[in-house]
Structure formats: structure tokens, C-alpha cells
mmCIF file of the N, C-alpha and C atoms, coordinates in Angstrom:
data_MODEL
# 
_entry.id   MODEL 
# 
loop_
_atom_site.group_PDB 
_atom_site.id 
_atom_site.type_symbol 
_atom_site.label_atom_id 
_atom_site.label_alt_id 
_atom_site.label_comp_id 
_atom_site.label_asym_id 
_atom_site.label_entity_id 
_atom_site.label_seq_id 
_atom_site.pdbx_PDB_ins_code 
_atom_site.Cartn_x 
_atom_site.Cartn_y 
_atom_site.Cartn_z 
_atom_site.occupancy 
_atom_site.B_iso_or_equiv 
_atom_site.pdbx_formal_charge 
_atom_site.auth_seq_id 
_atom_site.auth_comp_id 
_atom_site.auth_asym_id 
_atom_site.auth_atom_id 
_atom_site.pdbx_PDB_model_num 
ATOM 1   N N  . MET A 1 1  ? -206.162 46.450 36.076 1.00 0.00 ? 1  MET A N  1 
ATOM 2   C CA . MET A 1 1  ? -205.700 45.187 35.549 1.00 0.00 ? 1  MET A CA 1 
ATOM 3   C C  . MET A 1 1  ? -206.868 44.410 34.939 1.00 0.00 ? 1  MET A C  1 
ATOM 4   N N  . CYS A 1 2  ? -207.955 44.249 35.633 1.00 0.00 ? 2  CYS A N  1 
ATOM 5   C CA . CYS A 1 2  ? -209.140 43.583 35.080 1.00 0.00 ? 2  CYS A CA 1 
ATOM 6   C C  . CYS A 1 2  ? -209.932 44.604 34.280 1.00 0.00 ? 2  CYS A C  1 
ATOM 7   N N  . GLN A 1 3  ? -210.403 44.208 33.129 1.00 0.00 ? 3  GLN A N  1 
ATOM 8   C CA . GLN A 1 3  ? -211.121 45.152 32.301 1.00 0.00 ? 3  GLN A CA 1 
ATOM 9   C C  . GLN A 1 3  ? -212.548 45.359 32.757 1.00 0.00 ? 3  GLN A C  1 
ATOM 10  N N  . ARG A 1 4  ? -213.191 44.316 33.256 1.00 0.00 ? 4  ARG A N  1 
ATOM 11  C CA . ARG A 1 4  ? -214.577 44.447 33.706 1.00 0.00 ? 4  ARG A CA 1 
ATOM 12  C C  . ARG A 1 4  ? -214.727 43.753 35.057 1.00 0.00 ? 4  ARG A C  1 
ATOM 13  N N  . LEU A 1 5  ? -215.064 44.499 36.063 1.00 0.00 ? 5  LEU A N  1 
ATOM 14  C CA . LEU A 1 5  ? -215.210 43.926 37.395 1.00 0.00 ? 5  LEU A CA 1 
ATOM 15  C C  . LEU A 1 5  ? -216.683 43.783 37.744 1.00 0.00 ? 5  LEU A C  1 
ATOM 16  N N  . GLU A 1 6  ? -217.100 42.567 37.994 1.00 0.00 ? 6  GLU A N  1 
ATOM 17  C CA . GLU A 1 6  ? -218.466 42.325 38.427 1.00 0.00 ? 6  GLU A CA 1 
ATOM 18  C C  . GLU A 1 6  ? -218.535 42.155 39.939 1.00 0.00 ? 6  GLU A C  1 
ATOM 19  N N  . PHE A 1 7  ? -217.392 42.049 40.555 1.00 0.00 ? 7  PHE A N  1 
ATOM 20  C CA . PHE A 1 7  ? -217.288 41.823 41.989 1.00 0.00 ? 7  PHE A CA 1 
ATOM 21  C C  . PHE A 1 7  ? -216.278 42.794 42.565 1.00 0.00 ? 7  PHE A C  1 
ATOM 22  N N  . ASN A 1 8  ? -216.483 43.171 43.811 1.00 0.00 ? 8  ASN A N  1 
ATOM 23  C CA . ASN A 1 8  ? -215.451 43.926 44.520 1.00 0.00 ? 8  ASN A CA 1 
ATOM 24  C C  . ASN A 1 8  ? -214.346 43.001 44.992 1.00 0.00 ? 8  ASN A C  1 
ATOM 25  N N  . MET A 1 9  ? -214.709 41.747 45.216 1.00 0.00 ? 9  MET A N  1 
ATOM 26  C CA . MET A 1 9  ? -213.759 40.716 45.630 1.00 0.00 ? 9  MET A CA 1 
ATOM 27  C C  . MET A 1 9  ? -213.997 39.498 44.738 1.00 0.00 ? 9  MET A C  1 
ATOM 28  N N  . PRO A 1 10 ? -212.989 38.621 44.575 1.00 0.00 ? 10 PRO A N  1 
ATOM 29  C CA . PRO A 1 10 ? -213.169 37.457 43.707 1.00 0.00 ? 10 PRO A CA 1 
ATOM 30  C C  . PRO A 1 10 ? -214.143 36.426 44.254 1.00 0.00 ? 10 PRO A C  1 
ATOM 31  N N  . CYS A 1 11 ? -214.454 36.510 45.519 1.00 0.00 ? 11 CYS A N  1 
ATOM 32  C CA . CYS A 1 11 ? -215.382 35.562 46.136 1.00 0.00 ? 11 CYS A CA 1 
ATOM 33  C C  . CYS A 1 11 ? -216.174 36.298 47.212 1.00 0.00 ? 11 CYS A C  1 
ATOM 34  N N  . ARG A 1 12 ? -217.486 36.054 47.226 1.00 0.00 ? 12 ARG A N  1 
ATOM 35  C CA . ARG A 1 12 ? -218.281 36.674 48.292 1.00 0.00 ? 12 ARG A CA 1 
ATOM 36  C C  . ARG A 1 12 ? -219.339 35.697 48.798 1.00 0.00 ? 12 ARG A C  1 
ATOM 37  N N  . GLN A 1 13 ? -219.603 35.786 50.068 1.00 0.00 ? 13 GLN A N  1 
ATOM 38  C CA . GLN A 1 13 ? -220.578 34.904 50.705 1.00 0.00 ? 13 GLN A CA 1 
ATOM 39  C C  . GLN A 1 13 ? -221.976 35.462 50.475 1.00 0.00 ? 13 GLN A C  1 
ATOM 40  N N  . ILE A 1 14 ? -222.887 34.582 50.018 1.00 0.00 ? 14 ILE A N  1 
ATOM 41  C CA . ILE A 1 14 ? -224.258 35.023 49.746 1.00 0.00 ? 14 ILE A CA 1 
ATOM 42  C C  . ILE A 1 14 ? -225.274 34.289 50.613 1.00 0.00 ? 14 ILE A C  1 
ATOM 43  N N  . GLY A 1 15 ? -224.828 33.375 51.444 1.00 0.00 ? 15 GLY A N  1 
ATOM 44  C CA . GLY A 1 15 ? -225.694 32.628 52.346 1.00 0.00 ? 15 GLY A CA 1 
ATOM 45  C C  . GLY A 1 15 ? -224.854 31.962 53.413 1.00 0.00 ? 15 GLY A C  1 
ATOM 46  N N  . ASP A 1 16 ? -225.499 31.242 54.317 1.00 0.00 ? 16 ASP A N  1 
ATOM 47  C CA . ASP A 1 16 ? -224.754 30.585 55.390 1.00 0.00 ? 16 ASP A CA 1 
ATOM 48  C C  . ASP A 1 16 ? -223.635 29.689 54.859 1.00 0.00 ? 16 ASP A C  1 
ATOM 49  N N  . ARG A 1 17 ? -223.964 28.911 53.821 1.00 0.00 ? 17 ARG A N  1 
ATOM 50  C CA . ARG A 1 17 ? -222.970 28.011 53.240 1.00 0.00 ? 17 ARG A CA 1 
ATOM 51  C C  . ARG A 1 17 ? -222.909 28.141 51.726 1.00 0.00 ? 17 ARG A C  1 
ATOM 52  N N  . GLU A 1 18 ? -223.142 29.356 51.247 1.00 0.00 ? 18 GLU A N  1 
ATOM 53  C CA . GLU A 1 18 ? -223.120 29.617 49.815 1.00 0.00 ? 18 GLU A CA 1 
ATOM 54  C C  . GLU A 1 18 ? -222.165 30.756 49.484 1.00 0.00 ? 18 GLU A C  1 
ATOM 55  N N  . TYR A 1 19 ? -221.385 30.544 48.444 1.00 0.00 ? 19 TYR A N  1 
ATOM 56  C CA . TYR A 1 19 ? -220.436 31.549 47.998 1.00 0.00 ? 19 TYR A CA 1 
ATOM 57  C C  . TYR A 1 19 ? -220.586 31.755 46.502 1.00 0.00 ? 19 TYR A C  1 
ATOM 58  N N  . LEU A 1 20 ? -220.360 32.958 46.051 1.00 0.00 ? 20 LEU A N  1 
ATOM 59  C CA . LEU A 1 20 ? -220.349 33.290 44.645 1.00 0.00 ? 20 LEU A CA 1 
ATOM 60  C C  . LEU A 1 20 ? -218.897 33.551 44.270 1.00 0.00 ? 20 LEU A C  1 
ATOM 61  N N  . VAL A 1 21 ? -218.396 32.797 43.309 1.00 0.00 ? 21 VAL A N  1 
ATOM 62  C CA . VAL A 1 21 ? -216.991 32.877 42.922 1.00 0.00 ? 21 VAL A CA 1 
ATOM 63  C C  . VAL A 1 21 ? -216.902 33.362 41.476 1.00 0.00 ? 21 VAL A C  1 
ATOM 64  N N  . ALA A 1 22 ? -216.089 34.379 41.245 1.00 0.00 ? 22 ALA A N  1 
ATOM 65  C CA . ALA A 1 22 ? -215.879 34.905 39.895 1.00 0.00 ? 22 ALA A CA 1 
ATOM 66  C C  . ALA A 1 22 ? -214.902 34.004 39.147 1.00 0.00 ? 22 ALA A C  1 
ATOM 67  N N  . LEU A 1 23 ? -215.315 33.534 37.987 1.00 0.00 ? 23 LEU A N  1 
ATOM 68  C CA . LEU A 1 23 ? -214.464 32.692 37.154 1.00 0.00 ? 23 LEU A CA 1 
ATOM 69  C C  . LEU A 1 23 ? -214.400 33.249 35.743 1.00 0.00 ? 23 LEU A C  1 
ATOM 70  N N  . SER A 1 24 ? -213.323 32.927 35.054 1.00 0.00 ? 24 SER A N  1 
ATOM 71  C CA . SER A 1 24 ? -213.190 33.323 33.658 1.00 0.00 ? 24 SER A CA 1 
ATOM 72  C C  . SER A 1 24 ? -212.375 32.275 32.922 1.00 0.00 ? 24 SER A C  1 
ATOM 73  N N  . ASP A 1 25 ? -212.747 32.007 31.694 1.00 0.00 ? 25 ASP A N  1 
ATOM 74  C CA . ASP A 1 25 ? -211.965 31.070 30.898 1.00 0.00 ? 25 ASP A CA 1 
ATOM 75  C C  . ASP A 1 25 ? -211.150 31.794 29.823 1.00 0.00 ? 25 ASP A C  1 
ATOM 76  N N  . HIS A 1 26 ? -211.007 33.100 29.939 1.00 0.00 ? 26 HIS A N  1 
ATOM 77  C CA . HIS A 1 26 ? -210.256 33.846 28.936 1.00 0.00 ? 26 HIS A CA 1 
ATOM 78  C C  . HIS A 1 26 ? -209.425 34.986 29.524 1.00 0.00 ? 26 HIS A C  1 
ATOM 79  N N  . SER A 1 27 ? -208.952 34.845 30.723 1.00 0.00 ? 27 SER A N  1 
ATOM 80  C CA . SER A 1 27 ? -208.092 35.861 31.326 1.00 0.00 ? 27 SER A CA 1 
ATOM 81  C C  . SER A 1 27 ? -206.657 35.663 30.869 1.00 0.00 ? 27 SER A C  1 
ATOM 82  N N  . ASP A 1 28 ? -205.874 36.750 30.900 1.00 0.00 ? 28 ASP A N  1 
ATOM 83  C CA . ASP A 1 28 ? -204.471 36.584 30.544 1.00 0.00 ? 28 ASP A CA 1 
ATOM 84  C C  . ASP A 1 28 ? -203.682 36.079 31.761 1.00 0.00 ? 28 ASP A C  1 
ATOM 85  N N  . PHE A 1 29 ? -202.448 35.717 31.518 1.00 0.00 ? 29 PHE A N  1 
ATOM 86  C CA . PHE A 1 29 ? -201.606 35.057 32.517 1.00 0.00 ? 29 PHE A CA 1 
ATOM 87  C C  . PHE A 1 29 ? -201.479 35.873 33.806 1.00 0.00 ? 29 PHE A C  1 
ATOM 88  N N  . ASP A 1 30 ? -201.126 37.141 33.677 1.00 0.00 ? 30 ASP A N  1 
ATOM 89  C CA . ASP A 1 30 ? -200.931 37.981 34.866 1.00 0.00 ? 30 ASP A CA 1 
ATOM 90  C C  . ASP A 1 30 ? -202.223 38.193 35.645 1.00 0.00 ? 30 ASP A C  1 
ATOM 91  N N  . VAL A 1 31 ? -203.355 38.277 34.953 1.00 0.00 ? 31 VAL A N  1 
ATOM 92  C CA . VAL A 1 31 ? -204.640 38.429 35.633 1.00 0.00 ? 31 VAL A CA 1 
ATOM 93  C C  . VAL A 1 31 ? -204.972 37.165 36.419 1.00 0.00 ? 31 VAL A C  1 
ATOM 94  N N  . LEU A 1 32 ? -204.645 35.999 35.859 1.00 0.00 ? 32 LEU A N  1 
ATOM 95  C CA . LEU A 1 32 ? -204.874 34.752 36.581 1.00 0.00 ? 32 LEU A CA 1 
ATOM 96  C C  . LEU A 1 32 ? -204.017 34.678 37.845 1.00 0.00 ? 32 LEU A C  1 
ATOM 97  N N  . ILE A 1 33 ? -202.773 35.095 37.751 1.00 0.00 ? 33 ILE A N  1 
ATOM 98  C CA . ILE A 1 33 ? -201.891 35.127 38.932 1.00 0.00 ? 33 ILE A CA 1 
ATOM 99  C C  . ILE A 1 33 ? -202.496 36.052 39.991 1.00 0.00 ? 33 ILE A C  1 
ATOM 100 N N  . GLU A 1 34 ? -202.932 37.234 39.570 1.00 0.00 ? 34 GLU A N  1 
ATOM 101 C CA . GLU A 1 34 ? -203.531 38.193 40.501 1.00 0.00 ? 34 GLU A CA 1 
ATOM 102 C C  . GLU A 1 34 ? -204.819 37.646 41.109 1.00 0.00 ? 34 GLU A C  1 
ATOM 103 N N  . TYR A 1 35 ? -205.616 36.964 40.315 1.00 0.00 ? 35 TYR A N  1 
ATOM 104 C CA . TYR A 1 35 ? -206.863 36.373 40.805 1.00 0.00 ? 35 TYR A CA 1 
ATOM 105 C C  . TYR A 1 35 ? -206.583 35.378 41.935 1.00 0.00 ? 35 TYR A C  1 
ATOM 106 N N  . VAL A 1 36 ? -205.628 34.495 41.708 1.00 0.00 ? 36 VAL A N  1 
ATOM 107 C CA . VAL A 1 36 ? -205.286 33.510 42.742 1.00 0.00 ? 36 VAL A CA 1 
ATOM 108 C C  . VAL A 1 36 ? -204.748 34.217 43.973 1.00 0.00 ? 36 VAL A C  1 
ATOM 109 N N  . LYS A 1 37 ? -203.941 35.242 43.780 1.00 0.00 ? 37 LYS A N  1 
ATOM 110 C CA . LYS A 1 37 ? -203.404 36.013 44.911 1.00 0.00 ? 37 LYS A CA 1 
ATOM 111 C C  . LYS A 1 37 ? -204.529 36.618 45.737 1.00 0.00 ? 37 LYS A C  1 
ATOM 112 N N  . ARG A 1 38 ? -205.503 37.229 45.062 1.00 0.00 ? 38 ARG A N  1 
ATOM 113 C CA . ARG A 1 38 ? -206.606 37.896 45.762 1.00 0.00 ? 38 ARG A CA 1 
ATOM 114 C C  . ARG A 1 38 ? -207.539 36.910 46.469 1.00 0.00 ? 38 ARG A C  1 
ATOM 115 N N  . THR A 1 39 ? -207.674 35.709 45.926 1.00 0.00 ? 39 THR A N  1 
ATOM 116 C CA . THR A 1 39 ? -208.551 34.726 46.568 1.00 0.00 ? 39 THR A CA 1 
ATOM 117 C C  . THR A 1 39 ? -207.893 34.076 47.775 1.00 0.00 ? 39 THR A C  1 
ATOM 118 N N  . ARG A 1 40 ? -206.563 34.211 47.868 1.00 0.00 ? 40 ARG A N  1 
ATOM 119 C CA . ARG A 1 40 ? -205.794 33.567 48.947 1.00 0.00 ? 40 ARG A CA 1 
ATOM 120 C C  . ARG A 1 40 ? -205.974 32.045 48.919 1.00 0.00 ? 40 ARG A C  1 
ATOM 121 N N  . ALA A 1 41 ? -206.095 31.506 47.712 1.00 0.00 ? 41 ALA A N  1 
ATOM 122 C CA . ALA A 1 41 ? -206.254 30.063 47.549 1.00 0.00 ? 41 ALA A CA 1 
ATOM 123 C C  . ALA A 1 41 ? -205.041 29.332 48.106 1.00 0.00 ? 41 ALA A C  1 
ATOM 124 N N  . LYS A 1 42 ? -205.287 28.195 48.694 1.00 0.00 ? 42 LYS A N  1 
ATOM 125 C CA . LYS A 1 42 ? -204.211 27.351 49.221 1.00 0.00 ? 42 LYS A CA 1 
ATOM 126 C C  . LYS A 1 42 ? -203.850 26.245 48.242 1.00 0.00 ? 42 LYS A C  1 
ATOM 127 N N  . LYS A 1 43 ? -204.834 25.822 47.435 1.00 0.00 ? 43 LYS A N  1 
ATOM 128 C CA . LYS A 1 43 ? -204.634 24.772 46.441 1.00 0.00 ? 43 LYS A CA 1 
ATOM 129 C C  . LYS A 1 43 ? -205.316 25.192 45.143 1.00 0.00 ? 43 LYS A C  1 
ATOM 130 N N  . VAL A 1 44 ? -204.623 24.974 44.021 1.00 0.00 ? 44 VAL A N  1 
ATOM 131 C CA . VAL A 1 44 ? -205.152 25.369 42.718 1.00 0.00 ? 44 VAL A CA 1 
ATOM 132 C C  . VAL A 1 44 ? -204.899 24.252 41.714 1.00 0.00 ? 44 VAL A C  1 
ATOM 133 N N  . VAL A 1 45 ? -205.917 23.944 40.916 1.00 0.00 ? 45 VAL A N  1 
ATOM 134 C CA . VAL A 1 45 ? -205.775 23.024 39.794 1.00 0.00 ? 45 VAL A CA 1 
ATOM 135 C C  . VAL A 1 45 ? -205.942 23.855 38.529 1.00 0.00 ? 45 VAL A C  1 
ATOM 136 N N  . THR A 1 46 ? -204.930 23.824 37.652 1.00 0.00 ? 46 THR A N  1 
ATOM 137 C CA . THR A 1 46 ? -204.986 24.600 36.416 1.00 0.00 ? 46 THR A CA 1 
ATOM 138 C C  . THR A 1 46 ? -205.384 23.703 35.246 1.00 0.00 ? 46 THR A C  1 
ATOM 139 N N  . ASP A 1 47 ? -205.916 24.314 34.192 1.00 0.00 ? 47 ASP A N  1 
ATOM 140 C CA . ASP A 1 47 ? -206.376 23.601 33.000 1.00 0.00 ? 47 ASP A CA 1 
ATOM 141 C C  . ASP A 1 47 ? -205.194 23.323 32.080 1.00 0.00 ? 47 ASP A C  1 
ATOM 142 N N  . ASN A 1 48 ? -204.793 22.068 31.995 1.00 0.00 ? 48 ASN A N  1 
ATOM 143 C CA . ASN A 1 48 ? -203.671 21.691 31.149 1.00 0.00 ? 48 ASN A CA 1 
ATOM 144 C C  . ASN A 1 48 ? -204.153 21.063 29.840 1.00 0.00 ? 48 ASN A C  1 
ATOM 145 N N  . PHE A 1 49 ? -205.462 21.069 29.622 1.00 0.00 ? 49 PHE A N  1 
ATOM 146 C CA . PHE A 1 49 ? -206.011 20.475 28.407 1.00 0.00 ? 49 PHE A CA 1 
ATOM 147 C C  . PHE A 1 49 ? -206.082 21.501 27.277 1.00 0.00 ? 49 PHE A C  1 
ATOM 148 N N  . ARG A 1 50 ? -206.637 22.677 27.576 1.00 0.00 ? 50 ARG A N  1 
ATOM 149 C CA . ARG A 1 50 ? -206.806 23.703 26.549 1.00 0.00 ? 50 ARG A CA 1 
ATOM 150 C C  . ARG A 1 50 ? -205.735 24.778 26.592 1.00 0.00 ? 50 ARG A C  1 
ATOM 151 N N  . SER A 1 51 ? -204.874 24.750 27.603 1.00 0.00 ? 51 SER A N  1 
ATOM 152 C CA . SER A 1 51 ? -203.864 25.799 27.732 1.00 0.00 ? 51 SER A CA 1 
ATOM 153 C C  . SER A 1 51 ? -202.606 25.216 28.372 1.00 0.00 ? 51 SER A C  1 
ATOM 154 N N  . ASN A 1 52 ? -201.644 26.082 28.617 1.00 0.00 ? 52 ASN A N  1 
ATOM 155 C CA . ASN A 1 52 ? -200.393 25.645 29.238 1.00 0.00 ? 52 ASN A CA 1 
ATOM 156 C C  . ASN A 1 52 ? -200.527 25.725 30.755 1.00 0.00 ? 52 ASN A C  1 
ATOM 157 N N  . GLY A 1 53 ? -201.293 24.813 31.308 1.00 0.00 ? 53 GLY A N  1 
ATOM 158 C CA . GLY A 1 53 ? -201.531 24.781 32.744 1.00 0.00 ? 53 GLY A CA 1 
ATOM 159 C C  . GLY A 1 53 ? -200.291 24.499 33.555 1.00 0.00 ? 53 GLY A C  1 
ATOM 160 N N  . ASP A 1 54 ? -199.330 23.765 32.972 1.00 0.00 ? 54 ASP A N  1 
ATOM 161 C CA . ASP A 1 54 ? -198.074 23.487 33.677 1.00 0.00 ? 54 ASP A CA 1 
ATOM 162 C C  . ASP A 1 54 ? -197.341 24.777 34.011 1.00 0.00 ? 54 ASP A C  1 
ATOM 163 N N  . ALA A 1 55 ? -197.270 25.692 33.043 1.00 0.00 ? 55 ALA A N  1 
ATOM 164 C CA . ALA A 1 55 ? -196.561 26.963 33.263 1.00 0.00 ? 55 ALA A CA 1 
ATOM 165 C C  . ALA A 1 55 ? -197.255 27.800 34.327 1.00 0.00 ? 55 ALA A C  1 
ATOM 166 N N  . LEU A 1 56 ? -198.576 27.840 34.289 1.00 0.00 ? 56 LEU A N  1 
ATOM 167 C CA . LEU A 1 56 ? -199.322 28.607 35.292 1.00 0.00 ? 56 LEU A CA 1 
ATOM 168 C C  . LEU A 1 56 ? -199.141 27.998 36.676 1.00 0.00 ? 56 LEU A C  1 
ATOM 169 N N  . ALA A 1 57 ? -199.252 26.682 36.782 1.00 0.00 ? 57 ALA A N  1 
ATOM 170 C CA . ALA A 1 57 ? -199.070 26.020 38.077 1.00 0.00 ? 57 ALA A CA 1 
ATOM 171 C C  . ALA A 1 57 ? -197.670 26.283 38.629 1.00 0.00 ? 57 ALA A C  1 
ATOM 172 N N  . LYS A 1 58 ? -196.673 26.217 37.757 1.00 0.00 ? 58 LYS A N  1 
ATOM 173 C CA . LYS A 1 58 ? -195.285 26.471 38.178 1.00 0.00 ? 58 LYS A CA 1 
ATOM 174 C C  . LYS A 1 58 ? -195.127 27.897 38.710 1.00 0.00 ? 58 LYS A C  1 
ATOM 175 N N  . GLU A 1 59 ? -195.703 28.878 37.997 1.00 0.00 ? 59 GLU A N  1 
ATOM 176 C CA . GLU A 1 59 ? -195.602 30.271 38.442 1.00 0.00 ? 59 GLU A CA 1 
ATOM 177 C C  . GLU A 1 59 ? -196.373 30.523 39.734 1.00 0.00 ? 59 GLU A C  1 
ATOM 178 N N  . LEU A 1 60 ? -197.507 29.867 39.913 1.00 0.00 ? 60 LEU A N  1 
ATOM 179 C CA . LEU A 1 60 ? -198.255 30.013 41.168 1.00 0.00 ? 60 LEU A CA 1 
ATOM 180 C C  . LEU A 1 60 ? -197.438 29.481 42.342 1.00 0.00 ? 60 LEU A C  1 
ATOM 181 N N  . ARG A 1 61 ? -196.768 28.362 42.136 1.00 0.00 ? 61 ARG A N  1 
ATOM 182 C CA . ARG A 1 61 ? -195.909 27.821 43.196 1.00 0.00 ? 61 ARG A CA 1 
ATOM 183 C C  . ARG A 1 61 ? -194.745 28.770 43.473 1.00 0.00 ? 61 ARG A C  1 
ATOM 184 N N  . LYS A 1 62 ? -194.120 29.270 42.407 1.00 0.00 ? 62 LYS A N  1 
ATOM 185 C CA . LYS A 1 62 ? -192.940 30.132 42.527 1.00 0.00 ? 62 LYS A CA 1 
ATOM 186 C C  . LYS A 1 62 ? -193.276 31.502 43.132 1.00 0.00 ? 62 LYS A C  1 
ATOM 187 N N  . ARG A 1 63 ? -194.266 32.176 42.572 1.00 0.00 ? 63 ARG A N  1 
ATOM 188 C CA . ARG A 1 63 ? -194.584 33.556 42.994 1.00 0.00 ? 63 ARG A CA 1 
ATOM 189 C C  . ARG A 1 63 ? -195.377 33.637 44.296 1.00 0.00 ? 63 ARG A C  1 
ATOM 190 N N  . LEU A 1 64 ? -196.317 32.713 44.473 1.00 0.00 ? 64 LEU A N  1 
ATOM 191 C CA . LEU A 1 64 ? -197.241 32.829 45.606 1.00 0.00 ? 64 LEU A CA 1 
ATOM 192 C C  . LEU A 1 64 ? -197.080 31.738 46.647 1.00 0.00 ? 64 LEU A C  1 
ATOM 193 N N  . GLY A 1 65 ? -196.273 30.725 46.360 1.00 0.00 ? 65 GLY A N  1 
ATOM 194 C CA . GLY A 1 65 ? -196.117 29.617 47.300 1.00 0.00 ? 65 GLY A CA 1 
ATOM 195 C C  . GLY A 1 65 ? -197.372 28.769 47.419 1.00 0.00 ? 65 GLY A C  1 
ATOM 196 N N  . VAL A 1 66 ? -198.211 28.813 46.375 1.00 0.00 ? 66 VAL A N  1 
ATOM 197 C CA . VAL A 1 66 ? -199.474 28.073 46.370 1.00 0.00 ? 66 VAL A CA 1 
ATOM 198 C C  . VAL A 1 66 ? -199.223 26.657 45.885 1.00 0.00 ? 66 VAL A C  1 
ATOM 199 N N  . CYS A 1 67 ? -199.881 25.706 46.506 1.00 0.00 ? 67 CYS A N  1 
ATOM 200 C CA . CYS A 1 67 ? -199.841 24.327 46.046 1.00 0.00 ? 67 CYS A CA 1 
ATOM 201 C C  . CYS A 1 67 ? -200.677 24.256 44.771 1.00 0.00 ? 67 CYS A C  1 
ATOM 202 N N  . ALA A 1 68 ? -200.021 24.117 43.612 1.00 0.00 ? 68 ALA A N  1 
ATOM 203 C CA . ALA A 1 68 ? -200.729 24.140 42.325 1.00 0.00 ? 68 ALA A CA 1 
ATOM 204 C C  . ALA A 1 68 ? -200.290 22.971 41.459 1.00 0.00 ? 68 ALA A C  1 
ATOM 205 N N  . VAL A 1 69 ? -201.244 22.411 40.742 1.00 0.00 ? 69 VAL A N  1 
ATOM 206 C CA . VAL A 1 69 ? -200.971 21.298 39.836 1.00 0.00 ? 69 VAL A CA 1 
ATOM 207 C C  . VAL A 1 69 ? -201.813 21.470 38.580 1.00 0.00 ? 69 VAL A C  1 
ATOM 208 N N  . ALA A 1 70 ? -201.253 21.065 37.440 1.00 0.00 ? 70 ALA A N  1 
ATOM 209 C CA . ALA A 1 70 ? -201.970 21.131 36.169 1.00 0.00 ? 70 ALA A CA 1 
ATOM 210 C C  . ALA A 1 70 ? -202.647 19.792 35.897 1.00 0.00 ? 70 ALA A C  1 
ATOM 211 N N  . MET A 1 71 ? -203.881 19.850 35.436 1.00 0.00 ? 71 MET A N  1 
ATOM 212 C CA . MET A 1 71 ? -204.620 18.631 35.079 1.00 0.00 ? 71 MET A CA 1 
ATOM 213 C C  . MET A 1 71 ? -205.245 18.810 33.715 1.00 0.00 ? 71 MET A C  1 
ATOM 214 N N  . PRO A 1 72 ? -205.294 17.840 32.843 1.00 0.00 ? 72 PRO A N  1 
ATOM 215 C CA . PRO A 1 72 ? -204.711 16.517 33.053 1.00 0.00 ? 72 PRO A CA 1 
ATOM 216 C C  . PRO A 1 72 ? -203.197 16.615 33.105 1.00 0.00 ? 72 PRO A C  1 
ATOM 217 N N  . ARG A 1 73 ? -202.623 15.622 33.735 1.00 0.00 ? 73 ARG A N  1 
ATOM 218 C CA . ARG A 1 73 ? -201.178 15.617 33.934 1.00 0.00 ? 73 ARG A CA 1 
ATOM 219 C C  . ARG A 1 73 ? -200.441 15.497 32.611 1.00 0.00 ? 73 ARG A C  1 
ATOM 220 N N  . SER A 1 74 ? -199.236 16.037 32.580 1.00 0.00 ? 74 SER A N  1 
ATOM 221 C CA . SER A 1 74 ? -198.386 15.948 31.406 1.00 0.00 ? 74 SER A CA 1 
ATOM 222 C C  . SER A 1 74 ? -197.791 14.549 31.305 1.00 0.00 ? 74 SER A C  1 
ATOM 223 N N  . PRO A 1 75 ? -197.435 14.122 30.087 1.00 0.00 ? 75 PRO A N  1 
ATOM 224 C CA . PRO A 1 75 ? -196.778 12.823 29.954 1.00 0.00 ? 75 PRO A CA 1 
ATOM 225 C C  . PRO A 1 75 ? -195.533 12.752 30.833 1.00 0.00 ? 75 PRO A C  1 
ATOM 226 N N  . GLY A 1 76 ? -195.375 11.680 31.520 1.00 0.00 ? 76 GLY A N  1 
ATOM 227 C CA . GLY A 1 76 ? -194.229 11.501 32.413 1.00 0.00 ? 76 GLY A CA 1 
ATOM 228 C C  . GLY A 1 76 ? -194.478 11.941 33.833 1.00 0.00 ? 76 GLY A C  1 
ATOM 229 N N  . GLN A 1 77 ? -195.525 12.700 34.088 1.00 0.00 ? 77 GLN A N  1 
ATOM 230 C CA . GLN A 1 77 ? -195.863 13.116 35.444 1.00 0.00 ? 77 GLN A CA 1 
ATOM 231 C C  . GLN A 1 77 ? -196.608 11.966 36.096 1.00 0.00 ? 77 GLN A C  1 
ATOM 232 N N  . THR A 1 78 ? -196.041 11.422 37.161 1.00 0.00 ? 78 THR A N  1 
ATOM 233 C CA . THR A 1 78 ? -196.604 10.218 37.752 1.00 0.00 ? 78 THR A CA 1 
ATOM 234 C C  . THR A 1 78 ? -197.348 10.436 39.045 1.00 0.00 ? 78 THR A C  1 
ATOM 235 N N  . THR A 1 79 ? -197.160 11.575 39.682 1.00 0.00 ? 79 THR A N  1 
ATOM 236 C CA . THR A 1 79 ? -197.807 11.793 40.965 1.00 0.00 ? 79 THR A CA 1 
ATOM 237 C C  . THR A 1 79 ? -198.640 13.067 40.928 1.00 0.00 ? 79 THR A C  1 
ATOM 238 N N  . LEU A 1 80 ? -199.657 13.071 41.737 1.00 0.00 ? 80 LEU A N  1 
ATOM 239 C CA . LEU A 1 80 ? -200.488 14.247 41.915 1.00 0.00 ? 80 LEU A CA 1 
ATOM 240 C C  . LEU A 1 80 ? -200.530 14.532 43.412 1.00 0.00 ? 80 LEU A C  1 
ATOM 241 N N  . SER A 1 81 ? -199.969 15.653 43.802 1.00 0.00 ? 81 SER A N  1 
ATOM 242 C CA . SER A 1 81 ? -199.967 15.978 45.219 1.00 0.00 ? 81 SER A CA 1 
ATOM 243 C C  . SER A 1 81 ? -200.470 17.403 45.409 1.00 0.00 ? 81 SER A C  1 
ATOM 244 N N  . LEU A 1 82 ? -201.571 17.500 46.120 1.00 0.00 ? 82 LEU A N  1 
ATOM 245 C CA . LEU A 1 82 ? -202.121 18.809 46.458 1.00 0.00 ? 82 LEU A CA 1 
ATOM 246 C C  . LEU A 1 82 ? -201.996 19.002 47.922 1.00 0.00 ? 82 LEU A C  1 
# 
């Protein structure tokens, strides 16, 4: 699914209180869903400025039961709850 893997896991501990987290600003939709699944994230904020973060947040809630919200908020969205 991922074309180039730099990590065996999406996050690894490199010190007592230090972690190295794999990030990408150009992954496709399904890879992003898989990334969140593999990280076991409990809360996710998606980028709603440069992309359709609302759709990704909705799918994360639907498929994985993850608390997800798109930021910046869409017009008419009045609350932010993580």
C-alpha cells in the first residue's frame, strides 16, 4: 500500500520521552486511513485548508471510530469537540 517505507511502524520511540513519527503531506485517501489505523490514534485533526479534511475526518469516525475533526472548521460548524 505504501510506496516507500522509512519505518517499520508509523511511530517509534527513540528516547525516554522522544518519538519519531512518520508524516506525509501527499498520501492518498486510503493510505491516510491506514496510517491512522496503524498508529491507533484516539484523536485526529485533519487539514481542511488545503484538502477535503471534512471527508477524511468523517471517514475516520465511520471506519475506525476515531474522534476526528477537520480544521479550520467549515462554514456553519460551530463546535469543536475532540
